[in-house]
C-alpha positions as CSV (number, residue, x, y, z in Angstrom):
1,M,208.9,158.1,165.5
2,E,209.8,161.0,167.7
3,V,210.5,160.6,171.4
4,K,209.7,163.6,173.6
5,I,210.7,163.5,177.3
6,L,207.9,165.1,179.4
7,T,209.3,164.3,182.8
8,N,212.8,163.1,183.7
9,E,213.4,163.2,187.5
10,K,215.3,161.0,189.9
11,N,212.8,158.1,189.9
12,V,210.2,159.2,187.3
13,L,210.3,159.2,183.6
14,E,207.4,160.2,181.3
15,M,207.7,160.3,177.6
16,E,205.6,160.7,174.5
17,L,206.2,158.4,171.5
18,K,205.0,160.5,168.6
19,G,204.2,158.4,165.6
20,A,204.7,155.1,167.4
21,D,202.1,152.3,167.5
22,P,200.5,152.3,171.0
23,A,201.4,148.6,171.2
24,L,205.1,149.5,171.5
25,A,204.4,151.7,174.6
26,Q,202.1,148.9,176.1
27,L,204.8,146.2,175.5
28,L,207.5,148.4,177.1
29,A,205.2,149.2,180.1
30,E,204.6,145.5,180.6
31,K,208.3,144.7,180.5
32,L,209.1,147.6,182.9
33,G,206.4,146.4,185.3
34,E,208.1,143.0,185.6
35,D,211.2,144.6,187.2
36,K,211.4,144.4,191.0
37,D,212.6,148.0,191.2
38,V,209.6,149.5,189.3
39,E,206.9,150.9,191.5
40,F,204.5,151.7,188.6
41,A,204.7,151.5,184.8
42,S,201.9,152.3,182.3
43,S,201.2,153.5,178.8
44,K,198.2,155.5,177.7
45,V,196.8,157.3,174.7
46,E,194.7,160.3,175.4
47,H,192.4,159.9,172.4
48,P,192.4,156.8,170.1
49,L,192.4,158.8,166.9
50,L,194.3,161.9,167.8
51,G,196.5,161.1,170.8
52,E,200.1,159.9,170.9
53,P,201.2,157.0,173.1
54,K,202.8,158.0,176.4
55,L,204.9,155.9,178.7
56,Y,205.2,156.5,182.4
57,V,207.5,154.7,184.8
58,R,208.1,155.4,188.5
59,M,210.8,153.4,190.3
60,K,211.5,152.5,193.9
61,K,215.2,152.8,193.2
62,G,217.4,153.1,190.2
63,E,217.3,155.2,187.0
64,P,214.2,154.8,184.8
65,A,215.9,155.9,181.6
66,K,218.6,153.3,182.1
67,L,216.0,150.6,182.7
68,V,214.0,151.6,179.6
69,L,217.1,151.1,177.5
70,E,217.7,147.7,179.1
71,K,214.1,146.6,178.5
72,L,214.2,147.8,174.9
73,E,217.3,145.5,174.4
74,E,215.3,142.6,175.9
75,I,212.4,143.3,173.5
76,K,214.8,143.5,170.6
77,K,216.4,140.1,171.5
78,E,213.0,138.5,171.8
79,V,211.9,139.8,168.4
80,L,215.1,138.6,166.8
81,D,214.7,135.2,168.4
82,F,211.2,134.9,167.2
83,R,212.2,136.0,163.7
84,T,214.9,133.3,163.6
85,Q,212.5,130.6,164.7
86,F,209.8,131.7,162.4
87,K,212.2,131.8,159.4
88,D,213.2,128.2,160.2
89,I,209.6,127.1,160.3
90,V,208.5,128.6,157.1
91,K,211.5,127.6,154.9
């Protein structure tokens, strides 16, 4: 996956996630949208066969790039917790 920053301003971040599954961008947008300081977060794919996932976040206050990193860590923790629980179940 290649991350390309399209816009990086004070309260706006837009990036393209080349080679990523659109579900990753959607999950990240949902997590970002849960934050009280986020005004708007969304993901989109211009064309289902040819387009690359894009993520857009606009904040009321704070740094969008910093929040993206925080939310990625939350997702990572959730996945690791799920993996641990799943491994215990299927032993």
